[in-house]
C-alpha positions in Angstrom: 27.5 -65.6 49.5 25.9 -67.8 52.5 25.1 -70.3 49.9 28.4 -70.5 48.6 30.0 -71.1 51.7 27.4 -73.9 52.8 27.9 -75.8 49.6 31.7 -75.9 50.1 31.6 -77.0 53.8 32.3 -80.7 54.1 29.7 -83.2 55.9 26.0 -83.3 56.5 23.6 -80.6 57.5 24.8 -80.9 61.5 28.7 -80.7 60.7 27.9 -77.7 58.2 25.8 -76.1 61.0 28.7 -76.4 63.4 31.1 -75.3 60.9 29.2 -72.6 60.2 28.9 -71.5 63.8 32.7 -71.9 64.1 33.3 -69.5 61.2 30.9 -66.9 62.4 32.4 -67.0 66.0 36.0 -66.6 64.2 34.7 -63.5 62.3 33.3 -61.9 65.4 36.6 -62.7 67.2 38.7 -61.0 64.4 36.3 -58.1 64.4 36.5 -57.5 68.1 40.3 -58.1 68.5 42.0 -56.5 65.4 39.4 -54.5 63.3 37.5 -52.6 65.9 40.4 -51.5 67.9 42.2 -50.3 64.7 38.8 -48.2 63.6 37.7 -46.9 66.7 40.3 -43.9 66.6 39.1 -43.2 63.1 35.3 -42.8 64.4 33.9 -39.6 65.7 32.4 -41.2 68.9 34.5 -39.2 71.3 33.6 -35.9 69.6 30.7 -34.8 71.6 30.1 -30.9 72.2 29.0 -29.8 75.6 29.1 -26.1 76.4 28.2 -24.0 79.1 29.1 -26.4 81.9 25.6 -27.5 82.8 24.4 -24.2 84.0 21.3 -24.0 81.7 18.3 -24.0 83.4 15.9 -26.7 82.0 12.5 -27.1 83.2 11.0 -30.7 83.9 8.7 -31.9 81.1 5.7 -31.3 83.4 6.2 -27.6 83.5 4.1 -25.3 81.6 5.3 -24.4 78.3 7.3 -21.2 77.9 9.2 -21.2 81.5 12.3 -22.0 80.1 15.3 -19.1 80.6 14.8 -16.2 78.2 17.2 -15.6 75.4 20.7 -14.4 76.6 20.9 -11.9 73.8 19.1 -9.3 75.8 17.0 -8.2 72.9 13.7 -8.4 74.5 11.8 -11.4 75.7 10.0 -13.5 73.3 7.1 -15.8 73.8 9.0 -19.0 72.7 10.9 -20.9 75.3 14.9 -20.9 74.8 18.0 -22.2 76.2 21.0 -20.1 75.1 19.3 -18.8 72.4 18.2 -21.8 70.7 14.5 -22.1 70.4 12.9 -25.1 71.9 10.2 -27.2 70.6 6.8 -25.9 72.1 4.7 -29.2 71.8 5.0 -31.3 74.8 3.2 -34.7 74.5 1.0 -35.5 77.4 1.6 -39.5 77.6 1.1 -41.5 80.7 4.5 -42.9 81.8 2.7 -46.2 82.5 1.3 -48.1 79.5 -2.7 -48.2 79.4 -4.1 -51.7 80.5 -1.0 -51.8 82.9 -1.3 -52.0 86.7 1.4 -50.3 88.5 
């Protein structure tokens, strides 16, 4: 497709490059001006699910594993950490915050 467009543009390589840049900028302008605003209500970017109002107790990553809040079901404590009944991953990688070889 790009070769087809390039072959049909008039002028030498410099003129074609300039016209290609103008075509690209026109396409981007059309997308941002008309296409994206039209498509935005059709996309699910606003469909977020936030339950609980932020009252879950989540421990910092440096906390020992298994210290998150127990299951709210009341059916006895399990050894796996949970938040609102959902199991949390128990593997917390111990990686340094500063890459090795970098002096902070």
